[in-house]
C-alpha positions as a printed NumPy array, in Angstrom:
array([[  0.   ,   0.   ,   0.   ],
       [  2.848,   2.362,   0.811],
       [  4.339,   1.862,  -2.667],
       [  1.05 ,   2.852,  -4.313],
       [  0.736,   6.069,  -2.257],
       [  4.33 ,   7.066,  -2.989],
       [  3.749,   6.499,  -6.703],
       [  0.597,   8.632,  -6.62 ],
       [  2.475,  11.476,  -4.906],
       [  5.159,  11.412,  -7.597],
       [  2.546,  11.491, -10.331],
       [  0.753,  14.365,  -8.604],
       [  4.018,  16.328,  -8.347],
       [  4.753,  15.785, -12.034],
       [  1.278,  17.009, -12.971],
       [  1.694,  20.105, -10.793],
       [  5.048,  20.883, -12.423],
       [  3.517,  20.415, -15.87 ],
       [  0.669,  22.814, -15.003],
       [  3.106,  25.422, -13.711],
       [  5.195,  25.069, -16.867],
       [  2.087,  25.455, -19.031],
       [  1.036,  28.612, -17.159],
       [  4.508,  30.127, -17.562],
       [  4.412,  29.34 , -21.289],
       [  0.979,  30.973, -21.67 ],
       [  2.139,  34.117, -19.851],
       [  5.331,  34.291, -21.937],
       [  3.407,  33.906, -25.199],
       [  0.891,  36.567, -24.148],
       [  3.692,  38.98 , -23.209],
       [  5.431,  38.434, -26.55 ],
       [  2.155,  39.004, -28.412],
       [  1.586,  42.288, -26.583],
       [  5.165,  43.555, -26.796],
       [  6.192,  42.006, -30.116],
       [  5.277,  44.978, -32.318],
       [  6.947,  47.46 , -29.971],
       [ 10.116,  45.405, -29.827],
       [ 10.146,  45.02 , -33.615],
       [  9.732,  48.728, -34.254],
       [ 12.445,  49.545, -31.713],
       [ 14.877,  47.135, -33.375],
       [ 14.038,  48.536, -36.848],
       [ 14.665,  52.067, -35.579],
       [ 18.011,  51.035, -34.092],
       [ 19.045,  49.335, -37.336],
       [ 18.12 ,  52.433, -39.351],
       [ 20.141,  54.627, -36.997],
       [ 23.202,  52.377, -37.31 ],
       [ 22.846,  52.353, -41.107],
       [ 22.566,  56.133, -41.268],
       [ 25.581,  56.498, -38.992],
       [ 27.68 ,  54.222, -41.204],
       [ 26.672,  56.155, -44.326],
       [ 27.507,  59.469, -42.656],
       [ 30.879,  58.115, -41.515],
       [ 31.708,  57.096, -45.084],
       [ 30.645,  60.478, -46.44 ],
       [ 32.722,  62.306, -43.833],
       [ 35.776,  60.128, -44.485],
       [ 35.477,  60.751, -48.22 ],
       [ 35.28 ,  64.515, -47.806],
       [ 38.241,  64.417, -45.398],
       [ 40.44 ,  62.842, -48.105],
       [ 40.435,  66.076, -50.046],
       [ 39.076,  67.614, -53.225],
       [ 40.239,  64.708, -55.381],
       [ 37.49 ,  62.493, -53.931],
       [ 33.739,  62.762, -54.304],
       [ 30.931,  60.933, -52.497],
       [ 28.582,  59.107, -54.861],
       [ 25.02 ,  59.177, -53.463],
       [ 23.758,  56.511, -55.873],
       [ 25.793,  53.619, -54.477],
       [ 27.224,  55.258, -51.318],
       [ 30.837,  55.003, -52.413],
       [ 33.771,  57.37 , -52.516],
       [ 35.156,  57.966, -56.013],
       [ 38.539,  59.358, -56.968],
       [ 37.966,  62.215, -59.408],
       [ 41.407,  63.768, -59.377],
       [ 43.844,  63.944, -62.256],
       [ 45.463,  60.535, -62.906],
       [ 48.067,  61.859, -65.418],
       [ 50.513,  63.027, -62.739]])
């Protein structure tokens, strides 16, 4: 009889743990559903800021190289436009 009671207690504990795990999963999914759009827009904004900063750094570096270089807006590259006959 003692073996049967001990087995029932173990099964009850496993069920309780499974229910707790299921509740945590439901809360996590609900939180992600509510915050997902905000997190996505924040990450997109950060990525745009980093991209703009990199483009500005390239433009500034190109202009710092002197008048022989020109920033090309079409493909975001620095082109040498100086005289090559020297």
